C-alpha positions in Angstrom: 8.1 5.7 -54.6 10.6 6.1 -51.5 11.4 9.5 -51.9 7.4 10.2 -51.8 6.8 8.2 -48.8 9.8 10.0 -46.9 8.6 13.3 -48.5 5.3 13.9 -48.6 3.6 16.8 -50.2 2.3 19.9 -48.5 -1.1 18.5 -50.0 -1.0 15.6 -48.0 0.3 17.4 -45.0 -2.4 19.6 -45.1 -4.5 16.4 -45.1 -3.1 14.5 -42.1 -3.6 17.6 -40.0 -7.2 18.1 -41.1 -7.9 14.1 -40.5 -5.7 14.3 -37.0 -8.0 17.1 -35.8 -11.2 15.4 -35.7 -10.4 12.0 -33.1 -11.4 12.7 -29.8 -11.7 10.0 -26.4 -14.8 8.7 -25.1 -15.0 9.8 -21.7 -16.5 8.0 -18.6 -18.7 10.6 -16.7 -19.5 11.1 -13.1 -22.6 13.6 -12.2 -22.7 16.3 -9.9 -26.5 16.4 -8.1 -28.6 13.4 -9.0 -27.4 9.9 -7.6 -27.6 6.6 -10.2 -29.7 5.0 -7.6 -32.6 8.2 -8.2 -32.6 7.4 -11.7 -32.3 3.5 -11.8 -35.6 3.6 -9.9 -37.5 5.1 -13.0 -38.9 3.1 -16.3 -35.6 2.4 -18.2 -37.3 0.5 -21.3 -40.6 2.1 -22.4 -39.8 6.0 -23.4 -43.4 6.5 -23.7 -44.1 5.4 -19.8 -40.7 7.3 -19.3 -42.3 10.2 -21.3 -45.1 10.3 -18.6 -43.0 9.7 -15.5 -41.0 13.0 -16.5 -44.2 14.8 -16.9 -45.4 13.7 -13.3 -42.1 15.0 -11.6 -42.4 18.8 -14.2 -46.0 18.8 -12.3 -44.5 18.3 -9.0 -41.6 20.7 -9.5 -39.3 18.0 -8.6 -36.0 19.0 -10.3 -33.5 16.1 -9.4 -36.3 13.7 -10.8 -37.0 15.6 -14.2 -33.1 15.7 -14.6 -33.4 11.8 -13.4 -35.7 10.9 -16.0 -34.0 12.7 -18.9 -30.6 11.2 -18.1 -32.6 8.1 -19.1 -33.9 9.4 -22.2 -30.2 10.0 -22.9 -29.1 6.4 -22.5 -32.2 5.4 -25.0 -30.7 4.4 -28.3 -32.8 5.3 -31.6 -35.2 7.6 -29.6 -37.6 8.6 -31.4 -37.5 12.3 -32.3 -41.0 13.0 -31.1 -40.7 11.8 -27.9 -37.4 13.1 -27.8 -38.8 17.0 -29.0 -41.3 16.8 -25.7 -39.4 15.7 -23.1 -36.9 18.7 -24.6 -40.2 20.9 -24.3 -40.4 19.6 -20.9 -37.1 20.7 -19.6 -37.5 23.9 -22.1 -40.5 25.0 -19.5 -38.7 24.4 -16.5 -35.7 26.7 -17.1 -38.3 29.0 -18.3 -40.1 28.7 -15.1 -36.6 29.5 -13.0 -37.8 32.1 -9.9 -34.4 32.7 -8.4 -31.4 31.0 -7.6 -32.3 28.7 -5.0 -35.4 26.8 -7.8 -32.0 25.2 -9.6 -28.4 25.0 -8.7 -25.3 24.7 -10.8 -24.7 21.0 -10.2 -28.4 20.5 -11.4 -27.7 22.4 -14.3 -24.3 20.9 -14.8 -25.9 17.4 -14.6 -28.7 18.2 -17.4 -25.3 20.0 -19.7 -23.8 16.3 -19.7 -26.9 14.5 -20.4 -27.9 16.8 -23.3 -24.3 16.6 -24.4 -24.5 13.1 -25.0 -27.5 13.5 -27.3 -25.3 15.5 -30.3 -27.5 13.9 -32.8 -30.3 16.7 -32.0 -28.2 19.6 -31.8 -29.4 21.2 -34.7 -32.9 21.3 -33.9 -34.6 24.5 -32.6 -35.6 23.5 -29.2 -32.7 22.1 -28.4 -30.5 25.3 -29.2 -33.4 27.1 -27.0 -32.7 24.9 -23.8 -28.8 25.6 -24.4 -29.3 29.0 -24.4 -31.3 28.9 -21.2 -28.6 26.7 -19.8 -26.0 29.2 -20.5 -27.9 32.4 -19.2 -29.0 30.6 -15.5 -25.2 29.5 -15.6 -23.8 32.9 -15.9 -26.0 34.3 -13.2 -24.4 31.3 -10.7 -20.8 31.2 -11.0 -20.4 31.4 -7.3 -22.1 28.2 -7.5 -19.8 26.6 -9.5 -18.1 23.6 -8.0 -14.8 21.9 -10.0 -17.4 18.9 -11.0 -19.8 21.4 -12.1 -17.2 23.5 -14.3 -16.3 20.5 -16.0 -19.6 18.7 -16.9 -20.7 22.4 -18.6 -17.3 22.5 -20.9 -18.0 19.0 -21.5 -21.4 19.0 -22.4 -21.0 22.2 -24.5 -18.1 20.8 -26.5 -19.6 17.9 -27.2 -22.0 19.9 -29.0 -19.4 22.2 -30.8 -21.5 25.0 -28.9 -19.0 27.5 -28.2 -21.0 29.9 -26.1 -18.0 32.4 -25.6 -19.6 34.3 -22.7 -20.1 31.3 -20.5 -16.6 29.5 -21.5 -14.7 33.0 -20.8 -17.0 32.5 -17.1 -15.9 28.9 -16.9 -12.4 29.8 -17.9 -11.9 32.7 -15.0 -13.4 30.2 -12.3 -11.5 27.2 -13.6 -8.1 29.4 -12.5 -9.9 30.9 -9.8 -10.7 27.3 -8.1 -8.2 25.1 -9.7 -6.5 24.0 -6.4 -9.6 22.1 -5.9 -9.8 20.2 -9.1 -8.8 16.7 -8.7 -7.6 14.6 -11.8 -10.6 13.6 -13.5 -11.9 17.4 -13.6 -8.8 18.8 -14.6 -8.6 16.2 -17.7 -12.0 16.7 -18.6 -11.3 20.4 -18.3 -8.8 20.2 -20.4 -10.1 17.9 -22.7 -13.9 20.4 -23.4 -11.7 23.7 -23.7 -9.6 21.9 -26.5 -12.6 20.1 -28.2 -14.3 23.6 -28.3 -11.6 25.4 -29.5 -11.2 27.8 -26.7 -7.9 28.9 -25.4 -5.9 31.5 -23.9 -2.4 31.3 -22.2 -3.5 31.9 -18.5 -6.1 28.7 -18.8 -3.7 26.7 -20.3 -0.8 27.8 -18.1 -2.8 27.1 -14.8 -4.1 24.0 -16.6 -0.4 22.5 -17.1 0.8 23.5 -13.9 -2.1 21.7 -11.7 -1.5 18.9 -13.7 1.8 18.1 -13.2 1.5 18.5 -9.4 -1.0 16.3 -9.5 0.1 14.0 -12.6 0.5 10.6 -10.0 -3.3 10.6 -9.1 -4.3 10.4 -12.3 -5.8 7.5 -14.3 -5.1 5.9 -17.4 -8.1 7.6 -19.1 -7.5 10.8 -17.5 -3.5 10.6 -18.7 -5.2 9.8 -22.0 -7.6 13.2 -22.2 -5.0 15.5 -21.0 -2.5 14.7 -23.5 -5.1 14.6 -26.5 -6.2 18.2 -25.2 -2.4 19.5 -25.7 -2.1 17.8 -28.7 -4.9 19.9 -29.8 -3.9 22.8 -28.4 -0.2 22.2 -30.2 1.5 22.5 -27.0 4.1 20.4 -25.8 4.8 21.8 -22.6 8.0 19.6 -21.8 7.7 20.1 -17.9 4.4 18.4 -18.2 4.9 16.2 -21.2 7.8 14.6 -19.1 5.3 13.8 -16.3 2.9 12.5 -18.2 5.6 10.2 -19.9 6.9 9.0 -16.8 3.1 8.8 -15.6 2.4 6.6 -18.3 5.2 4.4 -18.5 4.4 3.2 -15.0 0.8 2.4 -15.5 0.9 1.7 -19.0 -0.2 -2.5 -17.8 -3.7 -0.5 -17.2 -4.6 1.1 -19.9 -7.5 -0.1 -22.0 -7.0 0.1 -25.9 -8.5 3.5 -26.3 -6.5 5.2 -24.1 -3.2 3.6 -25.4 -4.3 4.8 -29.0 -5.5 7.9 -28.0 -2.2 8.4 -26.0 0.2 7.3 -29.3 -1.9 9.7 -31.1 -1.2 12.8 -29.4 2.7 12.1 -29.1 2.7 11.9 -32.6 0.9 14.3 -33.4 3.0 17.0 -31.3 6.1 14.9 -33.3 7.1 13.8 -29.7 9.0 10.7 -30.1 9.9 9.0 -27.2 11.4 5.3 -27.7 10.7 4.1 -24.5 6.7 5.1 -24.5 6.0 3.9 -27.8 8.0 1.1 -27.2 5.8 0.2 -24.3 2.6 1.2 -26.1 3.3 -1.6 -28.7 4.0 -4.0 -26.5 0.4 -3.5 -24.9 -0.9 -2.9 -27.6 0.3 -6.5 -29.0 -1.7 -7.7 -25.9 -4.8 -6.2 -25.9 -4.8 -5.8 -30.3 -8.1 -8.2 -30.3 -9.6 -5.7 -28.1 -9.4 -2.3 -30.1 -11.7 -0.8 -31.8 -12.0 0.2 -35.2 -11.1 3.7 -34.6 -8.6 2.4 -32.2 -6.7 0.4 -34.9 -6.8 3.8 -37.2 -5.3 6.3 -34.1 -2.6 3.2 -33.5 -2.0 2.7 -37.1 -1.6 6.5 -38.4 0.5 7.2 -34.8 3.4 4.9 -35.6 3.1 5.5 -39.3 3.5 9.5 -38.6 6.2 8.8 -36.0 8.3 6.6 -38.8 8.2 3.6 -36.1 8.0 0.4 -37.9 6.9 -2.1 -35.6 6.6 -5.2 -37.7 4.6 -7.7 -35.5 2.5 -4.6 -34.3 1.4 -3.8 -37.8 0.9 -7.2 -38.8 -1.6 -8.2 -35.7 -2.9 -4.9 -36.8 -3.8 -5.8 -40.4 -5.2 -8.9 -39.0 -7.6 -7.4 -37.0 -8.3 -4.7 -39.7 -9.0 -7.7 -42.0 -11.2 -9.4 -39.7 -13.4 -5.8 -39.2 -13.1 -3.7 -42.1 -16.6 -4.1 -42.5 -18.3 -1.2 -41.1 -15.4 0.9 -41.3 -16.0 4.5 -41.5 -14.3 7.0 -44.2 -11.5 8.6 -41.5 -10.4 4.9 -40.5 -10.2 3.4 -43.9 -8.5 6.7 -44.9 -6.0 6.4 -42.2 -5.2 2.9 -42.0 -4.5 3.0 -45.8 -2.2 5.9 -45.1 -0.6 4.5 -42.4 0.4 1.0 -44.1 1.6 2.2 -46.9 3.9 5.1 -45.3 5.5 2.0 -43.1 5.7 -0.2 -46.0 3.5 -2.7 -44.5 0.9 -2.9 -47.4 0.1 -5.9 -48.5 -2.4 -6.6 -51.6 -5.1 -8.5 -49.6 -5.2 -5.8 -46.7 -5.3 -2.7 -49.4 -7.5 -4.5 -51.9 -10.1 -5.1 -48.5 -9.6 -1.5 -47.5 -10.7 0.2 -51.4 -13.4 -3.0 -51.8 -14.9 -1.2 -48.6 -14.4 2.1 -49.4 -15.5 2.1 -53.2 -19.1 2.5 -52.2 -18.7 5.0 -49.2 -16.4 7.5 -51.7 -19.1 10.1 -51.5 -19.2 10.5 -47.9 -15.3 10.8 -47.8 -13.9 14.6 -47.2 -11.7 15.9 -49.2 -8.6 15.1 -46.5 -9.7 11.4 -46.7 -9.9 11.6 -50.5 -6.5 12.8 -50.4 -4.6 10.4 -48.0 -6.7 7.6 -49.9 -5.4 8.1 -53.1 -1.9 8.6 -51.9 -1.7 5.3 -50.0 -2.8 3.3 -53.2 -0.1 5.5 -55.3 2.7 5.0 -53.2 2.4 1.4 -53.2 1.7 1.1 -57.1 -1.7 -0.5 -56.5 -4.7 0.0 -58.8 -8.3 -0.8 -57.5 -10.4 1.2 -60.7 -13.8 0.8 -59.2 -12.3 2.9 -56.4 -10.6 5.4 -58.6 -13.5 5.8 -60.8 -15.6 6.7 -58.2 -12.9 9.3 -56.5 -12.9 10.6 -60.0 -16.6 10.9 -60.0 -16.4 12.7 -56.5 
């Protein structure tokens, strides 16, 4: 068992790589053209009333008003598809009626792209795809108008929707390189995150972002530090000088980090196999203090990070185990697989936590990806714990 834990198979390593590539931080966003006050004046509760307000804005050709209404649609949970499609149809009509560069600006298109990015659950809708195509075409004709915030919002929106739009992204990359000196820390981090999420990368863009991030690293917020580190992990790019600067900045500001950025920063360093003892100790110490505020996915990222770097922090894993056992209900396959693997890998897999994970995983086995099945099965084999119902479901799958 000890040999198995120290030398995972090639299949296990492949499974870890597949799972580790799916993580993504949640980004707080700012907008470019439309004030939040403008959106706040619009109906917020009743989607039908909001739709009527949006149609009135369309009739008046009030572009800011239309986009402000659509922002409110993006904030509605459980938005009914027929209402959304009607609203999206208004946006499609607006974009098709664009007559010249002054009728809708790049900033307005960027705001719209951001709002659409937060509605990725509808991304397979045909009207949705047509709207994104129109946005891409209009933006490519307005590159001179692109501001740093507009660039980061475009990249973020298309990345969230997993739409590569290579012509647009190529234009964006060129504009980023050209205007990089005017980017602030949030714009740098969001742009790096977006290109990494979209799986698009070129050496000029990467070098440019790395140099500018290093020069402005002292201005980075905890969220920006987390996002740019995550992007580097996705690119598999250590950039030693930048990593040293990020490490120094994180150590100075670690007490300002919230659970999400803490977990994601640890995940990124682990993914890059950068084992900085001072940094991981600081992250562990701050995580212990804030452990009851960690979300399920944060616990999974944190546990995986420490186990992957073979850092055995008994107190931290004990606290994580308590939180997992309190919140295991509702955990999704990636979280269950990563947590089971991490606790087994680090020799902290008690029968109690493994039984609870197995009980939660059993009815969800049909939703597990192959990599998740591999990690889950390995975790239980290593600690020699059998869970017949779960193994039966895995065998059926």
